[in-house]
LONU-620399 format. One record per residue: x, z, y of N, C-alpha, C, O in turn; residue number from 1; residue in one letter. Coordinates in nm, 2 decimals. Each point is the difference from the previous one (the first is absolute). Layout:
<pts>
+--------+--------+--------+--------+--------+--------+--------+--------+--------+--------+--------+--------+-------+-------+
|    n_X |    n_Z |    n_Y |   ca_X |   ca_Z |   ca_Y |    c_X |    c_Z |    c_Y |    o_X |    o_Z |    o_Y | lumza | vexgu |
+--------+--------+--------+--------+--------+--------+--------+--------+--------+--------+--------+--------+-------+-------+
|      X |      Z |      Y |      X |      Z |      Y |      X |      Z |      Y |      X |      Z |      Y |   NUM |     A |
...
+--------+--------+--------+--------+--------+--------+--------+--------+--------+--------+--------+--------+-------+-------+
</pts>
This chain:
<pts>
+--------+--------+--------+--------+--------+--------+--------+--------+--------+--------+--------+--------+-------+-------+
|    n_X |    n_Z |    n_Y |   ca_X |   ca_Z |   ca_Y |    c_X |    c_Z |    c_Y |    o_X |    o_Z |    o_Y | lumza | vexgu |
+--------+--------+--------+--------+--------+--------+--------+--------+--------+--------+--------+--------+-------+-------+
|  -0.49 |  -1.08 |   2.28 |   0.13 |   0.01 |  -0.08 |  -0.01 |  -0.12 |  -0.11 |  -0.10 |  -0.02 |  -0.07 |     1 |     X |
|   0.22 |  -0.04 |   0.06 |   0.02 |  -0.12 |  -0.10 |   0.10 |   0.05 |  -0.11 |   0.07 |   0.10 |   0.02 |     2 |     X |
|  -0.08 |  -0.17 |  -0.13 |   0.10 |   0.02 |  -0.12 |   0.09 |  -0.13 |   0.04 |  -0.04 |  -0.11 |   0.01 |     3 |     X |
|   0.17 |   0.16 |  -0.01 |   0.11 |  -0.11 |   0.01 |   0.01 |  -0.08 |  -0.12 |  -0.06 |   0.04 |  -0.10 |     4 |     X |
|   0.13 |  -0.16 |   0.11 |   0.00 |  -0.08 |  -0.13 |   0.09 |   0.07 |  -0.10 |   0.00 |  -0.05 |  -0.12 |     5 |     X |
|   0.07 |   0.15 |   0.15 |   0.07 |   0.09 |  -0.12 |  -0.10 |   0.13 |  -0.03 |   0.05 |   0.10 |  -0.05 |     6 |     X |
|  -0.16 |  -0.11 |   0.08 |  -0.10 |   0.11 |  -0.03 |   0.01 |   0.13 |   0.08 |  -0.05 |   0.10 |  -0.05 |     7 |     X |
|   0.11 |  -0.10 |   0.16 |   0.04 |   0.11 |   0.07 |  -0.10 |   0.02 |   0.11 |  -0.05 |  -0.09 |   0.05 |     8 |     X |
|   0.02 |   0.23 |  -0.01 |  -0.06 |   0.05 |   0.10 |   0.04 |   0.11 |   0.08 |   0.05 |   0.10 |  -0.06 |     9 |     X |
|  -0.06 |  -0.10 |   0.19 |   0.07 |   0.10 |   0.08 |  -0.11 |   0.12 |   0.00 |  -0.12 |  -0.02 |   0.03 |    10 |     X |
|   0.16 |   0.14 |  -0.07 |  -0.10 |   0.13 |   0.02 |   0.01 |   0.05 |   0.12 |   0.10 |   0.06 |   0.04 |    11 |     X |
|  -0.21 |  -0.07 |   0.03 |   0.00 |   0.05 |   0.14 |   0.06 |   0.14 |   0.02 |  -0.02 |   0.10 |  -0.08 |    12 |     X |
|   0.10 |  -0.09 |   0.18 |   0.05 |   0.13 |   0.05 |  -0.07 |   0.12 |  -0.01 |   0.04 |   0.09 |  -0.08 |    13 |     X |
|  -0.15 |  -0.07 |   0.14 |  -0.09 |   0.09 |  -0.03 |  -0.05 |   0.06 |  -0.14 |  -0.02 |   0.12 |  -0.03 |    14 |     X |
|   0.00 |  -0.24 |  -0.05 |   0.00 |   0.05 |  -0.15 |   0.14 |   0.07 |  -0.04 |   0.01 |   0.11 |  -0.06 |    15 |     X |
|   0.08 |  -0.18 |   0.08 |   0.13 |   0.04 |  -0.07 |   0.04 |   0.13 |   0.06 |   0.07 |   0.07 |  -0.07 |    16 |     X |
|  -0.10 |  -0.03 |   0.19 |   0.01 |   0.12 |   0.06 |  -0.08 |   0.12 |  -0.08 |   0.05 |   0.11 |  -0.04 |    17 |     X |
|  -0.18 |  -0.15 |   0.02 |  -0.10 |   0.08 |  -0.04 |   0.04 |   0.05 |  -0.15 |   0.00 |   0.12 |  -0.04 |    18 |     X |
|   0.03 |  -0.23 |  -0.05 |   0.04 |   0.03 |  -0.13 |   0.14 |   0.01 |  -0.04 |   0.03 |   0.02 |  -0.12 |    19 |     X |
|   0.06 |  -0.02 |   0.21 |   0.14 |   0.04 |  -0.04 |   0.07 |  -0.12 |  -0.05 |   0.11 |   0.02 |  -0.06 |    20 |     X |
|  -0.15 |  -0.15 |   0.09 |   0.07 |  -0.12 |  -0.05 |   0.11 |  -0.03 |   0.07 |  -0.01 |  -0.06 |   0.11 |    21 |     X |
|   0.14 |   0.10 |  -0.17 |   0.13 |  -0.03 |   0.09 |   0.07 |  -0.11 |  -0.07 |  -0.04 |  -0.04 |  -0.11 |    22 |     X |
|   0.13 |   0.00 |   0.17 |   0.08 |  -0.11 |  -0.07 |   0.08 |   0.07 |  -0.12 |   0.07 |   0.10 |   0.01 |    23 |     X |
|  -0.09 |  -0.18 |  -0.11 |   0.02 |   0.03 |  -0.14 |  -0.07 |   0.10 |  -0.09 |   0.04 |   0.05 |  -0.10 |    24 |     X |
|  -0.17 |  -0.04 |   0.16 |  -0.12 |   0.07 |  -0.08 |  -0.04 |  -0.08 |  -0.11 |  -0.04 |  -0.11 |   0.03 |    25 |     X |
|   0.04 |   0.15 |  -0.16 |  -0.06 |  -0.09 |  -0.10 |  -0.14 |   0.01 |   0.00 |  -0.05 |   0.11 |   0.00 |    26 |     X |
|  -0.02 |  -0.22 |   0.01 |  -0.14 |  -0.02 |  -0.01 |  -0.04 |  -0.07 |  -0.11 |   0.07 |  -0.07 |  -0.07 |    27 |     X |
|  -0.21 |   0.10 |   0.03 |  -0.07 |  -0.09 |  -0.10 |  -0.14 |  -0.03 |   0.03 |  -0.07 |   0.08 |   0.07 |    28 |     X |
|   0.03 |  -0.20 |  -0.11 |  -0.14 |  -0.05 |   0.03 |  -0.07 |   0.05 |  -0.12 |   0.05 |  -0.01 |  -0.12 |    29 |     X |
|  -0.17 |   0.05 |   0.15 |  -0.10 |   0.05 |  -0.11 |  -0.12 |  -0.07 |   0.00 |  -0.05 |   0.00 |   0.11 |    30 |     X |
|  -0.03 |  -0.07 |  -0.21 |  -0.12 |  -0.04 |   0.01 |  -0.10 |   0.12 |  -0.02 |   0.03 |   0.08 |  -0.09 |    31 |     X |
|  -0.14 |  -0.07 |   0.17 |  -0.07 |   0.11 |   0.00 |  -0.15 |  -0.06 |   0.02 |  -0.03 |  -0.03 |   0.12 |    32 |     X |
|  -0.05 |   0.02 |  -0.22 |  -0.14 |  -0.05 |   0.02 |  -0.01 |  -0.11 |   0.12 |  -0.05 |   0.03 |   0.10 |    33 |     X |
|   0.11 |  -0.14 |  -0.14 |   0.00 |  -0.13 |   0.10 |   0.07 |   0.03 |   0.11 |  -0.01 |  -0.08 |   0.10 |    34 |     X |
|   0.09 |   0.18 |  -0.07 |   0.10 |   0.00 |   0.11 |   0.13 |   0.03 |  -0.04 |   0.02 |   0.05 |  -0.10 |    35 |     X |
|   0.09 |  -0.10 |   0.21 |   0.11 |   0.02 |  -0.05 |   0.06 |   0.11 |   0.09 |  -0.03 |  -0.01 |   0.12 |    36 |     X |
|   0.10 |   0.13 |  -0.17 |   0.04 |   0.10 |   0.06 |   0.15 |   0.00 |   0.02 |   0.06 |  -0.04 |  -0.10 |    37 |     X |
|   0.00 |   0.07 |   0.21 |   0.15 |   0.01 |   0.01 |   0.03 |   0.14 |  -0.02 |  -0.08 |   0.07 |   0.07 |    38 |     X |
|   0.17 |   0.00 |  -0.13 |   0.02 |   0.11 |   0.01 |   0.16 |   0.05 |  -0.04 |   0.07 |  -0.07 |  -0.08 |    39 |     X |
|  -0.03 |   0.18 |   0.13 |   0.15 |   0.03 |  -0.02 |   0.00 |   0.02 |  -0.16 |  -0.09 |   0.05 |  -0.06 |    40 |     X |
|   0.20 |  -0.11 |   0.00 |   0.03 |   0.03 |  -0.14 |   0.03 |   0.14 |  -0.03 |   0.08 |   0.06 |   0.06 |    41 |     X |
|  -0.14 |  -0.02 |  -0.16 |   0.02 |   0.15 |  -0.03 |   0.14 |   0.04 |  -0.05 |   0.04 |  -0.07 |  -0.10 |    42 |     X |
|   0.04 |   0.14 |   0.13 |   0.15 |   0.03 |  -0.03 |   0.00 |   0.05 |  -0.15 |   0.07 |  -0.06 |  -0.08 |    43 |     X |
|  -0.15 |   0.15 |   0.04 |  -0.01 |   0.05 |  -0.14 |  -0.06 |  -0.08 |  -0.08 |  -0.08 |  -0.09 |   0.03 |    44 |     X |
|   0.13 |   0.12 |  -0.16 |  -0.10 |  -0.06 |  -0.10 |  -0.11 |   0.07 |  -0.07 |   0.02 |   0.11 |  -0.06 |    45 |     X |
|  -0.15 |  -0.18 |   0.08 |  -0.12 |   0.08 |  -0.05 |   0.01 |  -0.01 |  -0.15 |  -0.01 |  -0.11 |  -0.06 |    46 |     X |
|   0.03 |   0.23 |   0.00 |   0.02 |  -0.02 |  -0.15 |  -0.12 |  -0.05 |  -0.07 |   0.01 |  -0.04 |  -0.12 |    47 |     X |
|  -0.14 |   0.04 |   0.18 |  -0.13 |  -0.04 |  -0.07 |   0.02 |  -0.15 |   0.01 |  -0.02 |  -0.08 |  -0.10 |    48 |     X |
|   0.05 |   0.02 |   0.26 |   0.00 |  -0.14 |   0.00 |   0.11 |  -0.07 |  -0.09 |  -0.02 |  -0.12 |  -0.05 |    49 |     X |
|   0.15 |   0.20 |   0.02 |   0.11 |  -0.05 |  -0.07 |  -0.05 |  -0.01 |  -0.15 |   0.03 |  -0.09 |  -0.07 |    50 |     X |
|  -0.11 |   0.20 |   0.03 |  -0.04 |  -0.01 |  -0.13 |  -0.09 |  -0.13 |  -0.02 |   0.01 |  -0.08 |  -0.09 |    51 |     X |
|  -0.11 |   0.07 |   0.19 |  -0.10 |  -0.10 |  -0.02 |   0.07 |  -0.15 |   0.00 |  -0.05 |  -0.08 |  -0.09 |    52 |     X |
|   0.15 |   0.05 |   0.17 |   0.08 |  -0.13 |   0.01 |   0.08 |   0.00 |  -0.13 |   0.03 |  -0.12 |  -0.04 |    53 |     X |
|   0.01 |   0.22 |  -0.02 |   0.08 |  -0.01 |  -0.11 |  -0.10 |  -0.03 |  -0.13 |   0.03 |  -0.07 |  -0.10 |    54 |     X |
|  -0.14 |   0.13 |   0.12 |  -0.08 |  -0.01 |  -0.13 |  -0.07 |  -0.14 |   0.02 |  -0.03 |  -0.06 |  -0.10 |    55 |     X |
|  -0.01 |   0.01 |   0.22 |  -0.04 |  -0.13 |   0.02 |   0.10 |  -0.10 |  -0.05 |  -0.05 |  -0.11 |  -0.05 |    56 |     X |
|   0.17 |   0.13 |   0.06 |   0.10 |  -0.09 |  -0.03 |   0.01 |  -0.01 |  -0.15 |   0.01 |  -0.11 |  -0.05 |    57 |     X |
|  -0.03 |   0.22 |  -0.02 |   0.00 |   0.01 |  -0.14 |  -0.12 |  -0.09 |  -0.06 |   0.00 |  -0.09 |  -0.08 |    58 |     X |
|  -0.10 |   0.15 |   0.13 |  -0.14 |  -0.06 |  -0.04 |  -0.01 |  -0.16 |   0.02 |  -0.04 |  -0.07 |  -0.09 |    59 |     X |
|   0.07 |   0.04 |   0.21 |  -0.02 |  -0.14 |   0.03 |   0.12 |  -0.10 |  -0.01 |  -0.02 |  -0.12 |   0.01 |    60 |     X |
|   0.14 |   0.17 |  -0.04 |   0.12 |  -0.08 |   0.00 |   0.06 |   0.00 |  -0.12 |   0.07 |  -0.10 |  -0.02 |    61 |     X |
|  -0.09 |   0.18 |  -0.08 |   0.09 |   0.00 |  -0.12 |  -0.08 |   0.01 |  -0.12 |   0.07 |   0.02 |  -0.10 |    62 |     X |
|  -0.20 |  -0.03 |   0.08 |  -0.08 |  -0.02 |  -0.10 |  -0.13 |  -0.05 |   0.03 |  -0.04 |  -0.02 |   0.11 |    63 |     X |
|  -0.05 |   0.00 |  -0.24 |  -0.12 |  -0.05 |   0.02 |  -0.10 |   0.10 |  -0.03 |   0.03 |   0.10 |  -0.07 |    64 |     X |
|  -0.16 |  -0.12 |   0.11 |  -0.09 |   0.10 |  -0.04 |  -0.02 |   0.03 |  -0.15 |  -0.02 |   0.11 |  -0.05 |    65 |     X |
|   0.03 |  -0.23 |  -0.03 |   0.00 |   0.02 |  -0.15 |   0.10 |   0.11 |  -0.05 |  -0.03 |   0.09 |  -0.08 |    66 |     X |
|   0.17 |  -0.11 |   0.14 |   0.08 |   0.08 |  -0.05 |  -0.02 |   0.16 |   0.05 |   0.02 |   0.09 |  -0.08 |    67 |     X |
|  -0.06 |  -0.07 |   0.20 |  -0.04 |   0.13 |   0.04 |  -0.11 |   0.05 |  -0.09 |  -0.01 |   0.12 |  -0.02 |    68 |     X |
|  -0.07 |  -0.20 |  -0.02 |  -0.14 |   0.06 |  -0.09 |   0.06 |   0.03 |  -0.13 |  -0.04 |   0.09 |  -0.07 |    69 |     X |
|   0.14 |  -0.16 |   0.03 |   0.07 |   0.01 |  -0.14 |   0.08 |   0.17 |   0.00 |  -0.02 |   0.09 |  -0.07 |    70 |     X |
|   0.09 |  -0.10 |   0.17 |   0.06 |   0.14 |   0.03 |  -0.09 |   0.11 |   0.00 |   0.02 |   0.11 |  -0.06 |    71 |     X |
|  -0.14 |  -0.13 |   0.15 |  -0.06 |   0.12 |   0.01 |  -0.08 |   0.03 |  -0.13 |  -0.03 |   0.11 |  -0.02 |    72 |     X |
|  -0.01 |  -0.21 |  -0.06 |  -0.06 |   0.04 |  -0.11 |   0.09 |   0.02 |  -0.12 |  -0.05 |   0.03 |  -0.11 |    73 |     X |
|   0.18 |  -0.05 |   0.13 |   0.09 |   0.05 |  -0.10 |   0.01 |  -0.11 |  -0.12 |   0.04 |   0.02 |  -0.11 |    74 |     X |
|  -0.08 |  -0.15 |   0.14 |   0.03 |  -0.10 |  -0.09 |   0.13 |  -0.05 |   0.01 |   0.07 |   0.00 |   0.10 |    75 |     X |
|  -0.04 |  -0.06 |  -0.21 |   0.17 |  -0.06 |  -0.04 |  -0.02 |  -0.14 |   0.04 |   0.09 |  -0.08 |  -0.01 |    76 |     X |
+--------+--------+--------+--------+--------+--------+--------+--------+--------+--------+--------+--------+-------+-------+
</pts>
């Protein structure tokens, strides 16, 4: 199997049937210990994962470590 110039691959029919990948199924690629896993995207929102993503966005995208430490210590 080869990846096309557009980055596309064809999922073999037996795999699609076994895992229920039908036209229109949302899928995601996940890195897992040096492997890439293709799985159907979860329909519901995992509250823990949503919280982690939100927390990471705040900690990494909107402030610095120094500011977080100041807030934690109660310094002005």
